[in-house]
N, C-alpha and C positions, 0 to 999 in steps of 0.2 A: 448517266452511265446505263448501259443496257443490262437487263436482268440476267442474261447468260453470264456476264462477267461476274456478277455477285455470286452466282452459283459456283463458278470456278474458284472464286476467292474462298467460298465455304469449303469446297473440296480440298483445296490446299490447306486451309485452316484445320480440317479434320485429319490431314496427313501429318501434321506436326505432332499431335499427341500420339499418333500411331508410331512415329519414329522414336519418341521419347519413352513411351511406356511399353511398346511392343505388344499392344493389345490389338488384334486384327479387326475387332469390331469397328474401330475408328476408320480403318481402310474400307470396310464394307459400306459405311455411311458416306464416305468420300466418293465411292462409286455411284451411290444414289444421287449425290449432289452433281456429279458429272452427267448423269442421265437427265437430271432436271435442266442442266445447262444446255444439253442438246435439244431438249424440248423447247426451251426458251429461244434457242437459235433458229428453230424452224417456225417460230411464230406462235407457239402455244400460249394461252393465257396463264395468268398467275395461278389459278386454281389447278389447271392441268400440270403446271410445273410442280406444285406441291404434291399432287397426286402421284406424279412420276417419281419424285423423290421418295415418297413413302412406299410405293409399290416396289421400286427397285431395291430400296434398303431392306425391306422386310423379306423380299425374295432372296437377297444375298444372305441375310441372317439365317433363313430357314433352309436354304439349299447348300450354299457354299461353305458356311461355317462348320456344319457337322462333317462334311467331307474333309475339310482342312484339318480339323482336330483328329479325325481318324488317321490321316496321313502322318501327323505328328506323333501319334502314339505307337506307330509301327516299329520304331527303332528298337534294337536289342537292348535289353535291360543290362546295365553295367553293374556288376557286383563290386562293391568297394569295402575296404576295411576288413573287419573280422569275417564278414559274409563271404568275401572273396577267398578266404583260406579253406573253407569247406570244399573237400574234393582234391586238395593239394597233396602232393607226395612229400613225405618227410623221412629222415633217417634217424633211427634210434641211437641216442647217445648213451643213455643209462637204461638199464633194464626197465621195461614198461609192463606193468600188470594191472590188476584191478585197483591197486592201492596208489599207484603213481609211477613216475619215471620221468625221463627227459628225452626230448626229440629236437632235431635241428630242422626248423621249418622256415623256408625263405631266408636262410642265413642267420636266423635268430634261434636261440635256445628257448624252448617252451616246456613247461611242465605238461605231462601227458598222463592219460589213464586209458587202459584198454576198454573198449566198448563192451566186449564180452568178458565176463569175470573169469572164464576158464582159459583165455588166451594170454600168452606171455610172449613178449618180443625182446629179443636180445640185441645188444649193440651192433650196429652195422646193417641191420635189417631195414628194408624200406617198408613204410606203412602209409596208409591213406588216412587223411584227416576227415572224420565224419562230421564233427561238430565242434564248436568252440563254446565252452561253458566258463564264463569269467576269463581267467588267465590259464585255463587248462584245456588242452586239446584232447578230444576223444578220438582214439585211433582204432583202425581195424586192419 
């Protein structure tokens, strides 16, 4: 069997862990193996095939990998759980002052405390949730 076929088999073999683990490095090595298959197809010797595999793989790891990871990190950060409640609007259910009170936040009743000790919020007022501390919302 020709050596270019073995390089293609290696490229496909490296594609399998890429699909299973989703680690892009396997795909970059598969590109290196495909480059070696091309070198073998044009008649390069075994040493040149291995050199092509190594050079293409290292080039892919040093050039393409950082670019790919930068592109992956660009997405907006999604706030979830309690972190997502900061900045939300709530309606005061029971008077809220520095000692406590109750608000309705996203359809749920939460204990709340005024962020500033001198502020008092009466039932029906809308407030902004500044922070969540345990099960208590600090509002302003």
